[in-house]
C-alpha positions in Angstrom: 79.1 -28.1 -5.7 76.2 -27.7 -3.8 74.6 -31.2 -3.7 70.9 -30.2 -2.7 68.2 -27.8 -3.9 65.3 -26.9 -1.5 63.2 -24.8 -4.0 61.1 -26.8 -6.4 57.6 -27.1 -7.6 55.3 -29.9 -8.7 51.9 -29.9 -10.5 50.2 -32.0 -7.8 46.3 -32.2 -8.7 46.8 -29.8 -11.2 46.6 -27.0 -8.5 50.4 -26.1 -8.2 52.2 -24.3 -11.1 55.0 -27.1 -11.6 54.8 -28.9 -14.7 56.1 -32.3 -13.5 54.9 -34.8 -11.0 56.9 -35.2 -7.8 58.2 -38.5 -8.9 59.7 -36.8 -11.8 61.2 -33.8 -10.0 63.0 -36.1 -7.6 64.1 -38.3 -10.4 65.8 -35.4 -12.0 67.3 -34.4 -8.6 68.6 -37.9 -8.2 69.9 -37.9 -11.9 71.6 -34.6 -11.5 73.7 -35.9 -8.6 71.8 -34.1 -5.6 72.2 -36.0 -2.3 68.8 -33.9 -0.9 65.9 -32.6 -2.7 63.2 -30.3 -1.3 59.8 -29.8 -2.8 58.2 -26.4 -1.8 55.0 -25.7 -3.6 53.4 -22.2 -3.2 51.6 -21.6 -0.1 49.3 -18.7 -0.8 46.5 -17.5 1.4 44.6 -14.6 2.2 41.0 -14.1 3.1 40.4 -11.8 0.4 42.4 -13.8 -2.4 39.2 -14.1 -4.2 38.6 -10.5 -5.1 42.3 -10.1 -7.0 42.6 -10.0 -10.7 43.9 -13.1 -12.5 43.2 -15.8 -9.5 45.1 -18.8 -9.9 44.2 -22.6 -8.6 47.1 -22.5 -5.9 45.6 -19.2 -4.3 43.5 -19.9 -1.4 40.9 -17.9 0.3 40.1 -20.8 2.8 43.1 -21.8 5.2 41.0 -25.1 6.0 41.1 -25.9 2.1 44.7 -24.9 1.7 45.8 -27.1 4.7 43.7 -30.1 3.1 45.2 -29.7 -0.1 48.6 -29.4 1.3 48.5 -32.8 3.3 47.3 -34.6 0.1 50.4 -32.8 -1.5 52.7 -34.0 1.1 51.4 -37.6 0.9 52.1 -37.6 -2.9 55.6 -36.5 -2.4 56.0 -39.2 0.4 55.0 -41.6 -1.8 57.2 -40.6 -4.8 60.3 -40.6 -2.3 59.8 -44.1 -1.3 60.6 -44.9 -5.0 64.2 -43.3 -4.9 67.2 -43.3 -2.7 67.8 -39.4 -2.6 66.6 -37.8 0.8 63.5 -36.0 0.1 62.3 -32.8 2.1 58.8 -31.4 2.5 58.7 -27.6 2.2 56.6 -24.7 1.2 57.3 -21.2 -0.3 55.0 -18.9 1.7 53.6 -15.6 0.5 53.9 -13.6 3.7 51.5 -11.1 4.7 51.8 -8.8 7.9 48.2 -8.9 9.2 47.3 -10.7 12.5 44.5 -12.6 10.5 46.8 -14.0 8.1 49.5 -14.8 10.9 47.0 -16.7 12.9 45.9 -18.8 10.0 49.5 -19.4 8.9 50.6 -20.5 12.2 47.5 -23.0 12.3 48.8 -24.2 9.1 52.4 -24.9 9.9 51.2 -26.7 13.2 49.0 -28.9 11.4 51.4 -29.6 8.5 54.7 -29.7 10.2 56.9 -28.9 7.1 60.5 -29.6 7.1 61.1 -26.2 6.2 59.6 -22.9 5.2 60.7 -20.4 2.4 59.5 -16.9 2.8 58.6 -15.1 -0.5 56.7 -12.0 -2.0 55.0 -12.3 -5.1 52.1 -9.8 -4.4 51.8 -6.1 -4.3 49.1 -4.6 -1.9 47.9 -1.6 -0.2 48.4 -1.1 3.4 45.0 -2.5 4.8 45.4 -5.6 2.5 42.0 -4.7 1.1 43.8 -4.6 -2.6 46.1 -7.1 -3.7 47.8 -8.2 -7.1 50.2 -10.8 -8.0 53.3 -8.4 -9.0 53.3 -10.5 -12.3 50.2 -8.5 -13.4 51.1 -4.9 -12.2 51.4 -3.6 -15.5 48.0 -5.0 -16.7 46.0 -3.2 -13.9 43.1 -1.1 -15.0 44.3 2.6 -16.1 42.2 3.9 -13.1 45.2 2.7 -10.8 47.4 5.9 -11.0 51.3 6.1 -11.2 51.5 7.3 -7.8 49.2 4.2 -6.4 51.4 1.8 -8.5 54.5 3.3 -6.8 52.9 2.8 -3.3 52.1 -0.7 -4.3 55.7 -1.2 -4.9 56.6 0.4 -1.8 54.7 -2.1 0.0 56.5 -5.0 -2.0 59.6 -4.1 -0.3 58.3 -3.2 3.2 56.4 -6.5 3.0 59.7 -8.3 2.0 61.5 -6.7 4.9 58.8 -7.7 7.2 58.6 -11.3 6.2 62.5 -11.4 7.2 61.9 -9.9 10.6 58.9 -12.2 11.1 61.2 -15.1 12.3 58.9 -17.7 10.2 61.6 -18.5 7.3 64.4 -20.8 7.1 65.3 -18.6 4.1 64.2 -15.7 1.9 63.4 -16.4 -2.1 64.3 -14.0 -4.8 63.7 -11.1 -3.1 64.2 -8.8 -6.0 61.9 -11.0 -8.0 59.9 -7.7 -9.4 62.8 -6.5 -11.5 62.2 -9.4 -13.9 59.3 -7.2 -14.9 61.5 -4.2 -15.2 60.0 -2.9 -11.8 62.1 -1.1 -9.2 65.3 -1.2 -11.4 66.3 2.4 -10.9 68.7 3.4 -8.0 66.1 5.0 -6.1 64.7 1.9 -5.0 68.1 0.6 -3.5 67.5 2.1 -0.3 64.7 -0.5 -0.1 66.9 -3.4 -1.2 69.5 -2.5 1.3 67.0 -2.7 4.2 66.1 -6.2 3.2 69.7 -6.9 3.3 70.2 -5.4 6.9 67.1 -7.3 7.9 68.9 -10.6 6.7 72.1 -9.7 8.6 70.4 -8.6 11.7 68.1 -11.8 12.0 70.9 -14.3 10.7 68.2 -15.2 8.2 69.6 -17.2 5.0 69.0 -16.2 1.5 68.9 -18.1 -1.8 70.7 -17.1 -4.9 67.9 -18.1 -7.3 69.2 -19.5 -10.6 66.1 -19.0 -12.5 66.7 -15.4 -12.9 69.8 -16.2 -15.1 67.4 -18.0 -17.4 64.9 -15.1 -17.4 66.9 -11.8 -17.5 70.6 -13.0 -17.1 71.4 -12.6 -13.7 70.0 -14.3 -10.4 67.5 -13.0 -8.1 69.0 -11.1 -6.2 71.4 -9.2 -8.4 75.1 -9.9 -8.1 75.9 -6.5 -6.6 73.3 -7.6 -3.7 74.8 -11.0 -3.2 78.1 -9.2 -3.0 76.5 -7.1 0.1 75.1 -10.0 1.5 78.6 -11.6 1.5 80.2 -8.8 3.2 77.5 -8.9 5.7 78.3 -12.6 6.4 74.5 -13.6 5.5 74.3 -17.4 4.9 73.6 -18.1 1.3 72.2 -21.0 -0.8 71.6 -21.8 -4.4 68.1 -22.5 -5.3 67.2 -23.4 -9.0 63.3 -22.7 -8.2 62.7 -25.4 -10.8 59.2 -25.9 -12.1 60.3 -28.2 -14.7 62.3 -31.3 -14.2 64.8 -30.3 -16.8 65.6 -27.2 -14.8 66.6 -29.0 -11.9 70.4 -28.1 -11.2 70.3 -25.6 -13.8 73.1 -22.8 -13.6 74.6 -24.5 -10.2 78.2 -24.7 -11.5 78.2 -21.1 -12.8 76.9 -19.7 -9.5 79.0 -21.8 -7.5 81.9 -20.7 -9.4 81.0 -17.0 -8.9 80.4 -17.4 -5.2 83.7 -19.0 -4.8 85.1 -15.9 -6.7 83.4 -13.6 -4.4 84.8 -15.3 -1.2 81.3 -16.5 -0.1 82.0 -19.1 3.0 78.9 -18.8 4.8 76.5 -21.4 3.0 73.4 -22.5 4.3 72.0 -26.3 4.6 70.0 -28.1 6.8 72.6 -30.6 7.4 76.4 -29.0 8.0 
């Protein structure tokens, strides 16, 4: 079985959405039998983020403040790691935006922070000029003034954004790219062409993708769905298992089940930082 997980979260300083400390998460990984563990709190920055509905403490409109918080976050991880024998990596789960201003700020951040790895993710829907954004979790709670056609356009941008994140070359692997389906969004066949485009981008760039076990807990199947995992195996896309753990007791969850399924599907191209 895969002996690592690179996708996990902590509750550092009450800012991020994990529920346990770095020490508790690392301890859980060590107890589970992992040989390596990565902590990758959310890196959510956008200059207009303060305008979005339902803002969270881990969303930043000032890149310098986020860099400062992340430096403290990394110091906290290093301090906790000293108490354990397991190898601990410091990552980030980054919400990608295509605008030049976002890219410039992000590149400044990774130059200063020097993360061990970077996960690409899309949690937000947005219009084309990024003047309106919303966490996809809250799409169904938007004002009634947002029409069905406008919502469909926002969802289309979700997929285009995910495809662009793959093509950006920033990321070591891509997280839960059909995450929106847990909210019963984009589940009909007419959205499959957009999902295939993400798979094609992964294949063309050689970018790895996670099989996220958190979906098994939430909706009974991983992110992405098994049929997309099969397609990625056909195209020899590197895969890894992630638990996306926000709680210490979720570390390593469903790894055995997913490992068995990947073996049955003939998955041989497996991603890790230390092959």
